[in-house]
C-alpha positions, 0 to 999 in steps of 0.5 A: 869609887871602890873602899880603896880609892876613898882612903890615901894613907901618909906616913909621919914620924915627928920629923919637920920633912913628916909635918910637911909629908903631912900638910901634902896628904892633908890637902891632895886629902881634902880636893878629892874628898878622902879619908886621911889615914895617917900612919905611925910605925914603931920598930918595937919588934927587937924588943920582944923575944921568944913567941912574943914575950916583951922584954922591957915593956916599960919602953915599949909603953914609952914607944907607944905614948910618944907615937901618940904624940907624934899622932895627935900632933901630926892630926892636928896639922892636918886639919890645920889645912882642914878642919872638915877632913875625915881621918884616922889615924894607926899605930902599929909596932911592926916593920914600916916596910912590910906594914905600909906594903900590905896597906897599900892594897887597901889605898888610893896613895902612900905618902912618905917624907924624903927624910926623918929619922924613922924608916917611915919617912927614910930618905930613900937610902936604905931597904924600907922606902926602897920596898915600898917603891917597888912593891906597893899596889899603890901610887907612892907620893915621897913629899921633898922640898926642904922647905914650904915655900920650896915644895909647895908651888901652887900655880907650878906645871906638874911634869910627867916623864915618859918613855917607851914602857908600858909603866910610862901609861899609867904614870901618864894617866895619873897625870893628867888627872892631877893636871887636872884636879890642879887645874894645872899645865901639864910638861910631858917629859920624854929625855933619852941620851945616846952617850955610849954610841956617842963616844964610841963613834964621835958626833961627826958620823952621828948626824944623821942619825941623830935625825932619824931617832930624834924623829923617832922619839918625837912620834914616840911622845905624840903616840903617847900622848894622843887622845888623852888630851881629847879627855881631858880638854882643860888640860894644856900641855907643854911637850918636852923631847931633849937628847940628855939625861933624864934624871937632870931633865926631870931634876931641872923642871922640878924647881919650877913644878908642884908635883912630878910624876914617874912611872914604876917597873917594882921590883928592883927598881925602875924600868925606861925613864928610871934607870939606876941613879934617876930614881935616886936623885928624884929621891934625894934631890927634886925640889917637889914631890915625886909620885912614883906610880906602878903599871 
C-alpha cells in the first residue's frame, strides 16, 4: 500500500459537527490502521498585503493561537476513539479549497463536516466544499447528522447509489469494501425518474414501455453487481430498483444507513445519479455520512 493510502485527513474548525467529523475519521483510521491527519485552515491571507507583508501581526498571532487550541482539542477527541492512533496535525494560513485539493493527492480520503463556522467544514453551500468535491484526487466524506446518536448507526448498512455512468463503478467498489470492513450488509440502489415523459404522454400510454424500461434497468443493476459478490462473499447485498427521484430514495435510505456512497464526475457537478439537486440534497439533508467517490 502506498504512503498516500496510509493516511486520511479531516478538516476541523472547532464547531460541534467538526468534532463529529474527527470522531468519524478517527474510527475509520483506527479500523484500517491508518494515520489520521487533522487539518485546521485559517483565512489569514486577507490580512496579508503587498508581497506577503503582514498588515496585522497581532491578529495573525491570535489566529494561530486559536488554531492550535482547536487542533489540540481535536487531537484529544481522536485519541478518545483510539489512544494508540497514529496522527499528525497541520495548521495552515491558506485557502481551504486550494489546500485540501492539493492535500487530496497524498491521502486516501478527505473528511469534512457538513456545517461549521469556517470554509473547511462549510455546509456545502459555498465554493470551498463544492471545489473539493469536484476536484479532489481522492474520495471525500461529508459527515452528516445533527447529533452524534443520529450520525452513528453501528449496525446500519452501507448504501450505494448506482447509475449507468463509469463513475459509479468506483463508488460501488469502495462501497463493497466499506461494507466488508464494517461487517454490515450493502444496499445497492438504482433509481431513476421519467417524470418528463409521463407529463408528455401520460401513464396510460406508457405501461408497455415502462415494463421494457424496468427490465433494462434491472439488467443494468445486475451487470454492475456481477463479479463483486464473488469478490466479497462476506457482504450480503440487497438490490433496490426504484422508479423514483434518486435524491429522495437515497435520502430515505440514509435514515437507517451508517454510510451512503455515491460517484462524482468532478468539474462542475455530478453525473448520472447525482444530477443537480441530488448532490445538494445529500449534502444538506442526509441522515448519515456521505462518501463521494471520483472515477
